[in-house]
Residue, then its C-alpha position, 0 to 999 in steps of 0.5 A: m790871691l783872693m784880693h786879685l780875684l776881687a780886683r778882677l771882679i771889680l774891674t769887669a764890673d767897671e768895664r760893663i758900666l763903661l761899655t753900657s755908657l759907651r753906647k751914649l757916646d759918639k764914635d770918636e769917644q767910643q774909639f778912645f774909651q775902647r782903646a783905653i779898655d783894651a790897654m787896661a786888659h793887656r796890662q792885666p797879669r795873666 
């Protein structure tokens, strides 16, 4: 359980880094990474 929460925190931190770096990319790259992040989010067990 604790490891799961740690993994969630690490994932959200990585997503924040990804989202801040997305602003420096062009539109096609933004869409690609946004879809990748969405796929990761949907794969997470609720």
